[in-house]
N, C-alpha and C positions, 0 to 999 in steps of 0.2 A: 213676176216678171217674166214674159215668155220667150223674149229674146227672138224674135221675128220667127218663131216656130222651128227653131233649132234645138234639138234634143239630144242631150249628150249622154249616151249610155257606154259606161265604161266597160262593159264585157257583151258587145253587140254579138262578137261571134265567140260563143263560149267554147273552151278548149276543155277535153278531156283532162281529168288530173293526171299528172305524170307520176308514174310509179318509180322512174328513176330516180326523182328528185326526193322522192319519200324515203325509200329503200335503196339507197346506192351500193351497188355491188363492188366497185371499187373507188376507194376514196384516198386522195393523197393526204388527208389528215390522220389516217390510221396508220401511215408509215413512221417509222422512226427517222430521227435526223439523219442517220448513217445511211439509210436507205434512200433518202430523198437526195442526199448529196452523190450516191452512187447513181441514182436516175439521172441527175442534173448532169454528171460528167459523161454518163453513156450518150445523152442526148447532144451535148456539145460535140463530143468526140465525132458523131454520126455526121453532125452539121458540118464540121471542119473536114472530114473525109469527103462531103459531097461537094464543098468549096474546091478543095484541092483536084479532084478529079475534073471540076467543069474547067478550072484555071488549066490544069497540066493537060 
């Protein structure tokens, strides 16, 4: 079946292979649980500081 001349090419615009995805320089999976918790706590602290600076 030709489907009225519609050709579906999945990779019509080819992207170059991403080196970042193959060899990540920074990965959250490599961090320990404690490091992740510290990172989340720091991120939340920064966000709350921004909230309070905007509201205050």
